[in-house]
C-alpha positions as a Markdown table, in Angstrom:
| # | Residue | x | y | z |
|---|---|---|---|---|
| 1 | Met | 30.7 | 3.4 | -5.5 |
| 2 | Ala | 29.5 | 3.2 | -9.1 |
| 3 | Val | 25.8 | 3.8 | -8.7 |
| 4 | Lys | 22.9 | 5.5 | -10.6 |
| 5 | Lys | 22.2 | 9.1 | -9.6 |
| 6 | Phe | 18.7 | 9.3 | -8.2 |
| 7 | Arg | 16.7 | 12.4 | -9.4 |
| 8 | Gly | 13.1 | 13.4 | -10.0 |
| 9 | Cys | 9.7 | 12.0 | -9.1 |
| 10 | Tyr | 9.6 | 8.5 | -7.7 |
| 11 | Thr | 6.4 | 6.5 | -7.0 |
| 12 | Val | 6.1 | 4.7 | -3.7 |
| 13 | Leu | 4.1 | 1.9 | -5.1 |
| 14 | Ile | 1.0 | 0.3 | -3.8 |
| 15 | Thr | 1.0 | -3.5 | -3.5 |
| 16 | Pro | -1.8 | -5.0 | -5.5 |
| 17 | Phe | -3.7 | -7.9 | -3.9 |
| 18 | Thr | -6.2 | -10.4 | -5.3 |
| 19 | Glu | -9.8 | -9.9 | -4.3 |
| 20 | Gly | -10.1 | -10.6 | -0.6 |
| 21 | Gly | -6.4 | -9.9 | -0.1 |
| 22 | Glu | -5.5 | -13.5 | -0.2 |
| 23 | Ala | -2.3 | -13.1 | -2.3 |
| 24 | Val | -0.2 | -10.5 | -4.0 |
| 25 | Asp | -1.4 | -9.9 | -7.5 |
| 26 | Leu | 1.9 | -10.1 | -9.3 |
| 27 | Lys | 0.3 | -9.6 | -12.8 |
| 28 | Ala | -1.3 | -6.4 | -11.6 |
| 29 | Leu | 2.0 | -5.3 | -10.2 |
| 30 | Glu | 3.7 | -5.8 | -13.5 |
| 31 | Arg | 1.0 | -3.7 | -15.2 |
| 32 | Leu | 1.4 | -1.0 | -12.6 |
| 33 | Val | 5.2 | -0.9 | -13.2 |
| 34 | Glu | 4.7 | -0.6 | -16.9 |
| 35 | Phe | 2.0 | 2.1 | -16.5 |
| 36 | Gln | 4.4 | 4.1 | -14.3 |
| 37 | Ile | 7.3 | 3.9 | -16.7 |
| 38 | Arg | 5.2 | 4.6 | -19.8 |
| 39 | Glu | 3.9 | 7.7 | -18.1 |
| 40 | Gly | 7.4 | 9.1 | -17.4 |
| 41 | Ile | 8.0 | 8.3 | -13.7 |
| 42 | Arg | 11.7 | 8.5 | -12.8 |
| 43 | Gly | 11.9 | 5.8 | -10.2 |
| 44 | Leu | 10.0 | 3.2 | -8.2 |
| 45 | Ile | 9.9 | 2.3 | -4.5 |
| 46 | Pro | 8.0 | -0.8 | -3.6 |
| 47 | Leu | 7.4 | -2.0 | 0.0 |
| 48 | Gly | 7.1 | 1.5 | 1.6 |
| 49 | Ser | 4.2 | 2.4 | 3.8 |
| 50 | Thr | 2.0 | 2.8 | 0.8 |
| 51 | Gly | 3.0 | -0.7 | -0.2 |
| 52 | Glu | 1.7 | -2.1 | 3.1 |
| 53 | Phe | 5.1 | -3.5 | 3.8 |
| 54 | Leu | 4.1 | -4.6 | 7.3 |
| 55 | Ser | 1.2 | -6.7 | 5.9 |
| 56 | Val | 3.2 | -9.0 | 3.6 |
| 57 | Ser | 5.0 | -12.2 | 4.4 |
| 58 | Pro | 8.8 | -12.7 | 3.7 |
| 59 | Glu | 7.9 | -14.8 | 0.7 |
| 60 | Glu | 5.6 | -12.2 | -0.7 |
| 61 | Arg | 8.2 | -9.5 | -0.1 |
| 62 | Thr | 10.7 | -11.5 | -2.2 |
| 63 | Ala | 8.2 | -12.0 | -5.0 |
| 64 | Ile | 7.4 | -8.2 | -5.0 |
| 65 | Val | 11.0 | -7.2 | -5.3 |
| 66 | Glu | 11.7 | -9.8 | -8.0 |
| 67 | Thr | 8.6 | -8.6 | -10.0 |
| 68 | Val | 9.3 | -4.9 | -9.8 |
| 69 | Val | 13.0 | -5.3 | -10.6 |
| 70 | Lys | 12.4 | -7.7 | -13.5 |
| 71 | Thr | 9.6 | -5.6 | -15.0 |
| 72 | Ala | 11.5 | -2.4 | -14.7 |
| 73 | Arg | 14.4 | -4.0 | -16.6 |
| 74 | Gly | 16.8 | -1.1 | -15.6 |
| 75 | Arg | 14.7 | 1.5 | -17.3 |
| 76 | Val | 14.3 | 3.4 | -14.0 |
| 77 | Pro | 16.0 | 3.0 | -10.6 |
| 78 | Val | 14.2 | 0.7 | -8.1 |
| 79 | Leu | 14.7 | 1.3 | -4.4 |
| 80 | Ile | 13.2 | -1.2 | -1.9 |
| 81 | Gly | 11.7 | -0.3 | 1.4 |
| 82 | Thr | 13.6 | -2.4 | 4.0 |
| 83 | Gly | 12.6 | -0.8 | 7.3 |
| 84 | Ala | 12.1 | -3.0 | 10.3 |
| 85 | Glu | 12.5 | -2.9 | 14.1 |
| 86 | Asp | 15.4 | -5.4 | 14.2 |
| 87 | Thr | 18.7 | -4.2 | 12.6 |
| 88 | Arg | 19.4 | -7.8 | 11.6 |
| 89 | Glu | 16.2 | -8.0 | 9.6 |
| 90 | Val | 17.0 | -4.7 | 7.9 |
| 91 | Val | 20.4 | -6.1 | 6.9 |
| 92 | Arg | 18.8 | -9.3 | 5.7 |
| 93 | Thr | 16.2 | -7.7 | 3.5 |
| 94 | Ser | 18.6 | -5.0 | 2.2 |
| 95 | Lys | 21.1 | -7.8 | 1.2 |
| 96 | Glu | 18.3 | -9.6 | -0.5 |
| 97 | Ala | 17.2 | -6.5 | -2.4 |
| 98 | Glu | 20.8 | -6.0 | -3.6 |
| 99 | Ala | 21.0 | -9.6 | -4.7 |
| 100 | Leu | 17.8 | -9.3 | -6.6 |
| 101 | Gly | 19.0 | -6.3 | -8.6 |
| 102 | Ala | 17.6 | -3.3 | -6.7 |
| 103 | Asp | 19.4 | 0.0 | -7.2 |
| 104 | Gly | 19.0 | 1.1 | -3.6 |
| 105 | Val | 17.1 | 0.8 | -0.4 |
| 106 | Met | 14.9 | 3.1 | 1.6 |
| 107 | Ile | 15.0 | 2.7 | 5.4 |
| 108 | Ile | 12.8 | 4.2 | 8.0 |
| 109 | Pro | 14.2 | 4.1 | 11.5 |
| 110 | Pro | 13.1 | 1.4 | 14.0 |
| 111 | Phe | 9.6 | 2.5 | 14.7 |
| 112 | Tyr | 8.9 | 1.3 | 18.2 |
| 113 | Ser | 12.0 | 1.4 | 20.2 |
| 114 | Val | 12.6 | 5.2 | 20.0 |
| 115 | Pro | 16.3 | 4.9 | 19.3 |
| 116 | Thr | 18.9 | 7.4 | 20.4 |
| 117 | Glu | 21.1 | 9.3 | 18.0 |
| 118 | Asp | 24.0 | 6.8 | 18.7 |
| 119 | Glu | 21.6 | 3.8 | 18.2 |
| 120 | Leu | 20.4 | 5.3 | 14.9 |
| 121 | Tyr | 24.0 | 5.8 | 13.7 |
| 122 | Val | 24.9 | 2.2 | 14.5 |
| 123 | His | 21.7 | 0.9 | 12.9 |
| 124 | Tyr | 22.3 | 2.6 | 9.6 |
| 125 | Lys | 26.1 | 1.9 | 9.7 |
| 126 | Lys | 25.5 | -1.8 | 10.1 |
| 127 | Val | 23.2 | -1.9 | 7.1 |
| 128 | Ala | 25.6 | 0.3 | 5.0 |
| 129 | Asp | 28.5 | -2.0 | 5.9 |
| 130 | Ala | 26.5 | -5.0 | 4.6 |
| 131 | Ile | 25.5 | -3.8 | 1.2 |
| 132 | Gly | 27.0 | -2.0 | -1.8 |
| 133 | Ile | 24.0 | 0.0 | -2.9 |
| 134 | Pro | 22.8 | 3.5 | -1.7 |
| 135 | Ile | 20.6 | 4.1 | 1.2 |
| 136 | Met | 17.8 | 6.6 | 1.3 |
| 137 | Val | 17.2 | 7.4 | 4.9 |
| 138 | Tyr | 13.5 | 8.0 | 5.6 |
| 139 | Asn | 12.4 | 10.6 | 8.1 |
| 140 | Asn | 8.7 | 10.3 | 9.1 |
| 141 | Pro | 8.4 | 11.2 | 12.8 |
| 142 | Ala | 4.6 | 10.6 | 12.7 |
| 143 | Thr | 5.0 | 6.9 | 12.0 |
| 144 | Ala | 8.6 | 6.2 | 13.2 |
| 145 | Asn | 8.3 | 7.7 | 16.6 |
| 146 | Val | 11.7 | 9.4 | 16.1 |
| 147 | Asp | 12.6 | 12.6 | 14.3 |
| 148 | Leu | 15.8 | 12.6 | 12.1 |
| 149 | Thr | 16.6 | 16.2 | 12.6 |
| 150 | Pro | 19.0 | 18.0 | 10.2 |
| 151 | Lys | 21.7 | 17.6 | 12.9 |
| 152 | Ile | 21.2 | 13.9 | 13.1 |
| 153 | Leu | 21.1 | 13.6 | 9.3 |
| 154 | Ala | 24.4 | 15.4 | 9.1 |
| 155 | Arg | 25.9 | 12.7 | 11.2 |
| 156 | Leu | 24.3 | 9.9 | 9.2 |
| 157 | Ala | 25.6 | 11.6 | 6.1 |
| 158 | Thr | 29.1 | 10.7 | 7.2 |
| 159 | Ile | 28.2 | 7.1 | 6.4 |
| 160 | Glu | 29.4 | 6.7 | 2.9 |
| 161 | Ser | 26.3 | 5.1 | 1.3 |
| 162 | Cys | 23.7 | 7.2 | 3.2 |
| 163 | Leu | 23.4 | 9.4 | 0.1 |
| 164 | Tyr | 19.7 | 10.5 | 0.2 |
| 165 | Val | 16.9 | 11.3 | 2.7 |
| 166 | Lys | 13.2 | 11.2 | 2.2 |
| 167 | Glu | 12.0 | 14.1 | 4.3 |
| 168 | Ser | 8.4 | 13.6 | 5.3 |
| 169 | Thr | 7.7 | 16.2 | 8.0 |
| 170 | Leu | 5.4 | 19.1 | 7.1 |
| 171 | Glu | 8.1 | 21.6 | 7.9 |
| 172 | Val | 9.3 | 22.8 | 4.6 |
| 173 | Thr | 12.3 | 24.6 | 6.2 |
| 174 | Arg | 13.7 | 21.2 | 6.9 |
| 175 | Val | 14.8 | 20.9 | 3.3 |
| 176 | Arg | 16.7 | 24.2 | 3.6 |
| 177 | Asp | 18.4 | 23.1 | 6.8 |
| 178 | Ile | 19.4 | 19.7 | 5.5 |
| 179 | Val | 20.9 | 21.2 | 2.4 |
| 180 | Asp | 22.8 | 23.7 | 4.6 |
| 181 | Leu | 24.2 | 21.1 | 7.0 |
| 182 | Cys | 24.7 | 18.1 | 4.6 |
| 183 | Gly | 25.6 | 19.8 | 1.3 |
| 184 | Asp | 26.0 | 17.3 | -1.4 |
| 185 | Arg | 26.8 | 14.4 | 1.0 |
| 186 | Met | 23.1 | 13.7 | 1.4 |
| 187 | Glu | 20.5 | 14.9 | -1.1 |
| 188 | Val | 16.9 | 15.5 | -0.3 |
| 189 | Phe | 13.8 | 13.8 | -1.7 |
| 190 | Ala | 10.5 | 15.4 | -0.5 |
| 191 | Gly | 8.2 | 12.9 | 1.1 |
| 192 | Val | 5.1 | 15.0 | 1.4 |
| 193 | Leu | 5.6 | 18.6 | 0.3 |
| 194 | Gly | 6.9 | 18.0 | -3.2 |
| 195 | Tyr | 6.0 | 21.3 | -4.8 |
| 196 | Glu | 7.2 | 23.4 | -1.8 |
| 197 | Ser | 10.4 | 21.4 | -1.3 |
| 198 | Ala | 11.5 | 21.7 | -4.9 |
| 199 | Trp | 12.1 | 25.5 | -4.5 |
| 200 | Leu | 14.4 | 24.9 | -1.5 |
| 201 | Gly | 16.7 | 22.4 | -3.0 |
| 202 | Ala | 15.0 | 19.0 | -3.0 |
| 203 | Ile | 16.2 | 17.0 | -6.0 |
| 204 | Gly | 13.5 | 14.4 | -5.8 |
| 205 | Trp | 10.0 | 13.6 | -4.6 |
| 206 | Val | 8.8 | 10.2 | -3.3 |
| 207 | Ala | 5.1 | 10.6 | -4.1 |
| 208 | Val | 2.0 | 8.7 | -3.4 |
| 209 | Cys | -0.2 | 10.7 | -5.8 |
| 210 | Ser | 2.0 | 9.6 | -8.7 |
| 211 | Asn | 0.6 | 6.1 | -8.4 |
| 212 | Leu | -2.6 | 7.5 | -10.0 |
| 213 | Ala | -1.1 | 10.5 | -11.8 |
| 214 | Pro | 2.6 | 9.7 | -12.7 |
| 215 | Lys | 2.7 | 12.0 | -15.7 |
| 216 | Leu | 1.2 | 15.1 | -13.9 |
| 217 | Ser | 3.3 | 14.5 | -10.8 |
| 218 | Thr | 6.5 | 14.2 | -12.7 |
| 219 | Glu | 5.8 | 17.3 | -14.9 |
| 220 | Met | 4.9 | 19.4 | -11.8 |
| 221 | Phe | 8.0 | 18.4 | -9.8 |
| 222 | His | 10.4 | 18.8 | -12.7 |
| 223 | Ala | 9.0 | 22.2 | -13.7 |
| 224 | Ala | 9.6 | 23.4 | -10.1 |
| 225 | Ala | 12.8 | 21.6 | -9.1 |
| 226 | Phe | 14.8 | 21.7 | -12.4 |
| 227 | Asp | 13.2 | 24.2 | -14.7 |
| 228 | Lys | 12.5 | 26.7 | -11.9 |
| 229 | Asp | 9.5 | 27.7 | -13.9 |
| 230 | Met | 6.7 | 28.8 | -11.5 |
| 231 | Asp | 4.4 | 29.8 | -14.4 |
| 232 | Lys | 4.5 | 26.2 | -15.5 |
| 233 | Ala | 4.7 | 24.4 | -12.1 |
| 234 | Leu | 2.1 | 26.2 | -10.1 |
| 235 | Pro | -0.9 | 25.5 | -12.5 |
| 236 | Leu | 0.2 | 21.8 | -12.5 |
| 237 | Tyr | 0.3 | 21.8 | -8.7 |
| 238 | Arg | -3.1 | 23.3 | -8.5 |
| 239 | Lys | -4.4 | 20.6 | -10.9 |
| 240 | Leu | -2.9 | 18.0 | -8.6 |
| 241 | Met | -4.1 | 19.5 | -5.3 |
| 242 | Pro | -7.7 | 18.1 | -5.3 |
| 243 | Leu | -6.3 | 14.5 | -5.3 |
| 244 | Leu | -3.9 | 15.0 | -2.4 |
| 245 | Pro | -6.4 | 14.6 | 0.4 |
| 246 | Phe | -7.4 | 11.2 | -1.0 |
| 247 | Val | -3.8 | 9.9 | -1.0 |
| 248 | Gly | -2.6 | 11.4 | 2.2 |
| 249 | Gly | -3.5 | 11.1 | 5.9 |
| 250 | Pro | -5.4 | 7.9 | 6.9 |
| 251 | Arg | -6.7 | 7.3 | 3.3 |
| 252 | Tyr | -3.4 | 7.1 | 1.5 |
| 253 | Val | -3.7 | 3.4 | 0.8 |
| 254 | Ser | -7.5 | 3.0 | 0.5 |
| 255 | Gly | -7.8 | 6.2 | -1.5 |
| 256 | Thr | -5.1 | 5.2 | -4.0 |
| 257 | Lys | -6.6 | 1.7 | -4.5 |
| 258 | Ala | -10.1 | 3.1 | -4.8 |
| 259 | Gly | -8.7 | 5.5 | -7.5 |
| 260 | Phe | -7.3 | 2.6 | -9.5 |
| 261 | Arg | -10.7 | 0.8 | -9.3 |
| 262 | Leu | -12.5 | 3.9 | -10.6 |
| 263 | Met | -9.9 | 4.2 | -13.4 |
| 264 | Gly | -10.6 | 0.6 | -14.5 |
| 265 | Met | -7.2 | -0.6 | -13.3 |
| 266 | Pro | -8.2 | -2.7 | -10.2 |
| 267 | Met | -5.4 | -3.3 | -7.7 |
| 268 | Gly | -7.6 | -5.0 | -5.0 |
| 269 | Asp | -8.4 | -3.7 | -1.5 |
| 270 | Pro | -6.0 | -3.0 | 1.4 |
| 271 | Arg | -5.3 | -5.8 | 3.8 |
| 272 | Pro | -6.8 | -5.5 | 7.3 |
| 273 | Pro | -6.8 | -3.7 | 9.5 |
| 274 | Arg | -7.0 | -1.2 | 6.7 |
| 275 | Leu | -10.4 | -1.0 | 5.1 |
| 276 | Pro | -11.5 | 0.0 | 1.6 |
| 277 | Leu | -12.4 | 3.6 | 1.0 |
| 278 | Pro | -15.9 | 4.3 | 2.4 |
| 279 | Gly | -18.6 | 4.4 | -0.2 |
| 280 | Ala | -19.5 | 7.9 | 0.8 |
| 281 | Asp | -16.1 | 9.1 | -0.4 |
| 282 | Met | -16.1 | 7.3 | -3.8 |
| 283 | Ala | -18.4 | 9.8 | -5.6 |
| 284 | Gln | -16.2 | 12.7 | -4.5 |
| 285 | Leu | -13.0 | 10.9 | -5.6 |
| 286 | Ser | -14.6 | 10.0 | -8.9 |
| 287 | Gly | -15.4 | 13.6 | -9.5 |
| 288 | Val | -11.8 | 14.6 | -8.7 |
| 289 | Leu | -10.4 | 12.0 | -11.1 |
| 290 | Gln | -12.9 | 13.0 | -13.8 |
| 291 | Gly | -11.8 | 16.7 | -13.4 |
| 292 | Met | -8.2 | 15.7 | -13.8 |
| 293 | Gly | -8.8 | 13.6 | -16.9 |
| 294 | Leu | -7.7 | 10.5 | -15.1 |
| 295 | Leu | -10.9 | 8.5 | -15.7 |
| 296 | Ala | -10.4 | 8.8 | -19.4 |
| 297 | Glu | -6.7 | 8.1 | -19.0 |
| 298 | Gly | -7.4 | 5.0 | -17.0 |
| 299 | Ala | -9.8 | 3.7 | -19.5 |
| 300 | Arg | -7.2 | 4.2 | -22.2 |
| 301 | Gln | -4.5 | 2.4 | -20.2 |
| 302 | Ala | -6.9 | -0.5 | -19.3 |
| 303 | Ala | -7.9 | -1.0 | -23.0 |
């Protein structure tokens, strides 16, 4: 399989909407992709949870994939989130992503049916057999209702194109155990604990904070994962830390979109049932962004 090697900090992109959420703002999405690439991000993942993938129509999904792939123009890999409850739908959207030029797909397990290990294997195998691009398996037990343990991932790693896993538990030892059981058959992208996972063998980080801070997020992860330079990485991590509560937990979409609004790069509000970030939190977020230098950076980017 002649494919690009995925490495480094990847942004799981928000989906910009027009005011009121009536439509996807494709022009804003183009600007977001250019901002990410200009600031040094190493890959892009639209239509993940942060991209509100369950709140877009099939037609909007197609337009989002086309826009990100065309705007990226091969400068960085683009992986498309194609998770769904129905295996046939995952096959359909994964084939569409490949046809539109995506470099890979990221697939969370079916998130309602609580599939068994055998059902998980069949699910991913059917998708793998239908496409010729790599699969990043996505483990997020809090939202998928199933935990892809290192033992299960070792079995999925026998599927030729299941080459990566986004590991999103808060158990940093998972990275150690996946590396031990899967070796180089399935490489690890951190989903939450980017800094911590880097020291245990993660070769990538699928980050939410890098929407707002792509340069800082990339520098921090690369200093830890590849340079193994704690003296450089730890201060960068500490600079990033105040932002993390606003782009994690229940505020990960609303906080990220509020951050862009404060930076002068509006991306619209989330679609219901998500609500915009409460006004009481805006002043605190503004202070965090100011302290990180991102308000000035946003003004520069928006100019």
